[in-house]
N, C-alpha and C positions, 0 to 999 in steps of 0.2 A: 503494499499499499502507500501511497505516496504521501509527502509531508501537507500539514494542513495548517492552514493560515488561521486566524481570529475569527470565527465566526458572526462575532459581532462588533465591526467596524464602528466608531462615533464618527468616523469622515468620510460615509458614504451621501455626500452631494447633500446633505441636510434633509432625507429623506424621513418619514414617519419607520422610525427603527423598530424594530422586532424586540429590541431591548428594552423599549419603555414599557413592555406589558410582564408581567409575571407568566400570563400564556404565552409570550410570544417567546420569552427566554425558554422555557419550556421545549418548544415546538423546536427550538433551534440548538437545542443541547440535544434532545431526543434523536433527532435527525444524524447527528454525530455518533450517536451510538448504533446505528444501525447497521446490522450483519451483513457480509458480502452475502450479493456483489454490489453494493450501494455505498458511497464515497460520498459526504456531500460536502463542499466547499462555498459559504458564503463569504468571499474575497473581498479584502479590499484593494484601492486602486491601484496598488502597486504591489501585488501580491509577489509577484517574483521576486520584488526585490525584499521585500521581509520576512520570506521562508526559502528554508530550502528547498532545491530542485526536487520534482516528482520524478521517484527513479524510475528508470521504465522496468517492465518486467518480460520475459520469453514468452510468455506463457498467457499471463493476464491483457485482455483489450480491454480498452475503454469509449464509451458513447459518451459524449460529454453533453450536456444540457444546458446551454443558454439563456433565462429568461430572469425576471425579477422578481425576487425573493421576499421583497422588503418593501414597504411603502404602499401607495394606494393600489397599486396592481399586482400586490402579491400573490394572489386568486390565481393568478395564471403559471404562475412558477409552481406553485402547490399540487395544482388541481394535474400537472401535465408530469410533476414527482410520481404521485400515486398511479399516474396511467403507465407510466413507463416502467415502475417497479412491477405493476403486472404483467405487463409486456416480457420481462425478463425473468421473471418467478414461471411464467408459460413457458418459457423458452428451455429454462432449467439447467442452462450452462454456466456453470460457476467460475467458469474462465474469461465472461465478459462482464464488466462492471458500470456503473454509472458513475460518473463525474456531474453533480448539478453545480451550476455556478451563477450567482448574483450577477447580473448586470450592472451592477453600480447606481442603477439611477441616470445615467445620461449617457447620451451615445458615445462619449469620450470614456469612460469607466467601461462600458460594454467593447468598445473596441482593445482596449489596453486589457482587460480579462481573457479577449477572444485571440488577442494574441500571445499572450501567457500558454493557453489552452494548445493554441496552434505548436509549442514547442513540445509538448509530452510526446515523446515517438511512440507512447501508446496508445494514442487517440486513433480510432477509425472511420470515426464520423462525427459531428457536431450538428444537434437539433436546437434552434433557434426560436424562439416567441416573442412578441411584444416588440412595441416600437424601436425602441433602443437596439436591440438583438438584430435588426431586422435593416437599420440603415445600412447606405450603401457604405459609409466607413467600416461597419462591423465586419459586413460582408466580406471587405475587401483584405481585414484582417486574419482570413483564415486561412489565407495560405492556399495551398494547393488541396487543403482536407477538404473531401465533400460536406459541404452546409445545407443541411435540409431547414427550410423556415417553414414553421405548422400555422398556418394560417392565414390571413389577409391583411398583413402588417405592411409588406412592401408593394411600390409600384413597379419596380423595375431591381433587374439582375445585376450587378456590377462584376459578375464573375461566371466562368465557365464553369467552374464547380459549384455553382449554388442551384437549388431546387427549390421549387415553391411551392408548397401542398395546399392549393386553392387554385381553382378558377380563374381564370387570366378574365373571364369576363364580369367579375364581379365586381372592379372599379367601375363600369361604366353603367352597371345596375343600382349601387347606391345614389343617395341622393345628397350624403354632404361626406367631404373628403376621407379618405380610408385613415388618413393618420390624425382627424379630430382627439381632443384629450378629451378622456372619461368625464371630466367637470364642465366640460363647454360642451360637449352631447348631454349632459343631464340637463342643459340651461337651453335646448335650443325648442320652439314649438313645432307639435308634431300637426300634419304628419311628417316622418322622414323614414328613410329607412337605412341600416348603417352598416357597418363592418363588424368586427368578435367582439367589441367593447360594449355593443346592445346587449349582446348574451350575459354577462357579466353580473354577479351579484351585487358589485358594487357600484355599477350603473342602477341597478333596480333601487336600490337603497337610496338612491341620491335624488330622484323624483317619483315624487307624489302621483303621479298619473303617466302611464303607462301604455294606456291606450293609444292607435293609431300609431304606432312602431312597429318597425321590421326588422330582424335581423336575415342580414344574405350572407350564409357562411355556404362552406363546402365541409362543414363537419356535421356529422350526424347526434341527434340526441341519443344519448344511451339509453338502450331497451332496460326491458327487470331485470333480465338476466344479468347483463354488464354490471350494470348497477350496484344489484347484489354484490357480486365478486370484488367490486372494485372497494365498496363500502366494508365489507368484510376482511379488507384485506391488511389491514392495520386500526390502531386507534387514532380516532380526531380526525377521521379522513373527510374530506370535504364533500361536497356533494359533486358528482362528474357532471360536468359542462357539456358542452357539444363541441369543445376541443380537445376532451379526454378521449374519446373514440380515435381521433385523428393521430395524434401523439401513440397510441395504442398500434394500430396500422403504421406509423412512420417505423416504429421501434421495427416490429415483425418484418418492415421492407426491407430495412438495415441487416436485421440479420438474417434474414434468407440470400441477402447479397453476400455476407461474410463466410457465411456454410458453403457456398460454392466460391469461394474466393475472388468476390467480384467488388465488397464493399473499399472502391476506389475513386474518384471524380468523374475518369473516362467510363468505367464498366457500371455504374449506377443507370447510365442512360439504354443501357438492353437490360434491366432489369424490370418482372414483370412479378407484381404480387396482388393475390386479392384479398380481400380485408374486408373488415365491416362497412368500410365507406365506399366498396366497391374495388376496383380493379385499380390497383398505381402503377403508372408507367410515365415516363416523362419526355415531352418533345421540346428543345429549345430550353428545357429547363424549369417549362411549368407541367403540372399535372394535365396529360392529353386527356383522360376520359373524368375529370372533376364534376361531382355533380353539383346542383346549386339546391340550396335548402331556404326555404322562406319561413321564419318562425314568428308568431306574434305571443305577446302576454297574455293569457286570460285574465279573466277575474279575481282567480286568485292570486295572482301574482307570477305564475310558472308559464315557461314558452310552450309552444303548442305550433301545431303545421298550422300557414298559414290558410285563410279559406275556409 
């Protein structure tokens, strides 16, 4: 296992820190105690300088997850974390670990953390979620490692090794910019349609009236079976959202490529995987047959298929 940085840095861009609540401290501490194959790093902006180098292993391979684990968007990271853990548990190969890295709350810190991750020779692929992780600067920092952005967070690909798990048609279907901040979206007059943030619990809590608001996404809402397995996978697991099934499929896509010794930026273009969200393959870095789902909030505040 590699060296670990302090999980709760007070210098993470002034964002709401998990260290400021008892439950947050417990969650962060508990994640550091997770058994293999999970390694959690909630790193400070320059964690390469503050820690000893991550040691490479001839047998252990790692899939990195770059996402927000602190602040207003932290539900994105934790929702993805448990979905990724479930996929790895189902796969059952202890030689593959998950390395979860906080994005730091800004594009600059996300890019720095990406640079550090890219220097770990055990990393076979990187998964990213959230605006900062999807920014072109962060994409470029991945070097030549396969970088899979899950959800509609980016309007463009900055490199050939970047793959976007979303339909390229969504940006023209939504009526607010794909990069709209959650606090801004919560104040917009309805009706409108938006991307991934519309499906977050944080968005629903910020807005009193959820009528006439549509989420457009390539992620399907979990069915009963997936939800039960997800919730029962650990204590204090959040409700899975529409991105949980996409993360689960993305992990399995990478694992299927790795099993065939094809988990590199070139060969991923030739991999096809059939999962919860249908067939996953890529053309020019975009999900070739990506579904487009429309969800609206029902009277009880839950998302349901539109119409």
